[in-house]
LODRENRO-543458 format. One line per field, with one value per residue (C-alpha): residue in three letters; x, y, z. Coordinates in steps of 0.02 Angstrom, whole numbers. Example, Ala and Ser with C-alpha at 12.3 -4.5 7.8 and 13.67 -1.06 7.14 Angstrom:
// residues 2
r <- (Ala  Ser)
px <- (615  684)
py <- (-225  -53)
pz <- (390  357)
// end
This chain:
// residues 103
r <- (Unk  Unk  Unk  Unk  Unk  Unk  Unk  Unk  Unk  Unk  Unk  Unk  Unk  Unk  Unk  Unk  Unk  Unk  Unk  Unk  Unk  Unk  Unk  Unk  Unk  Unk  Unk  Unk  Unk  Unk  Unk  Unk  Unk  Unk  Unk  Unk  Unk  Unk  Unk  Unk  Unk  Unk  Unk  Unk  Unk  Unk  Unk  Unk  Unk  Unk  Unk  Unk  Unk  Unk  Unk  Unk  Unk  Unk  Unk  Unk  Unk  Unk  Unk  Unk  Unk  Unk  Unk  Unk  Unk  Unk  Unk  Unk  Unk  Unk  Unk  Unk  Unk  Unk  Unk  Unk  Unk  Unk  Unk  Unk  Unk  Unk  Unk  Unk  Unk  Unk  Unk  Unk  Unk  Unk  Unk  Unk  Unk  Unk  Unk  Unk  Unk  Unk  Unk)
px <- (0  48  178  153  241  428  467  639  665  769  960  982  1148  1158  1318  1353  1247  1127  959  799  660  480  388  545  528  695  700  784  972  1008  1167  1142  1306  1378  1288  1162  991  863  682  562  564  731  736  802  991  1033  1182  1131  1246  1240  1122  997  1024  1044  1063  1243  1235  1145  1233  1190  1113  923  915  1019  912  753  826  882  710  626  741  707  841  791  636  739  766  918  1017  1005  1053  1208  1254  1240  1319  1458  1336  1220  1362  1423  1251  1264  1087  1125  1200  1060  924  1002  1008  826  770  872  768)
py <- (0  183  244  391  552  562  708  790  918  1077  1082  897  845  696  602  545  398  403  323  383  254  302  362  403  546  629  759  928  935  754  698  550  461  415  264  252  178  267  223  252  398  476  592  769  798  613  544  396  272  100  -13  -22  153  158  306  298  452  616  777  867  830  832  1008  1080  989  1057  1234  1224  1162  1301  1436  1372  1481  1416  1527  1685  1819  1776  1928  1865  1689  1755  1865  1718  1585  1540  1515  1412  1299  1281  1235  1370  1388  1527  1637  1593  1630  1802  1834  1781  1896  2041  2030)
pz <- (0  -4  120  236  186  207  322  339  477  470  467  422  344  226  188  11  -46  101  61  143  139  101  256  355  480  514  653  639  664  618  532  415  382  213  140  282  243  351  388  530  652  699  849  822  831  810  715  607  521  440  346  422  491  679  796  856  967  999  948  1110  1279  1297  1369  1226  1096  1176  1177  995  938  1038  966  787  707  535  545  574  441  332  395  575  522  433  581  702  591  714  858  746  688  867  935  1069  1137  1262  1125  1004  1133  1164  975  957  1098  1027  868)
// end
């Protein structure tokens, strides 16, 4: 039968040759390793590798992940994203929260 929609979150990185199976739901901030075959639901900010794809670690602790999802920098105006690029790449929620509140 038909598969549910495949959903890819924000700020997801894909390694070369990664395969995303129909109906996969990949949370924001995930890193999908080279050649990984990914299906099912992957929690935000997970690192996935292998065939079948398995979560090998989380990128940040639970509090940092929650803060990054709440800040949602990907919805900011492009000028603010560019100005805060270092903090975004570093996953620095305190700096990003201050930038978000500054407007």
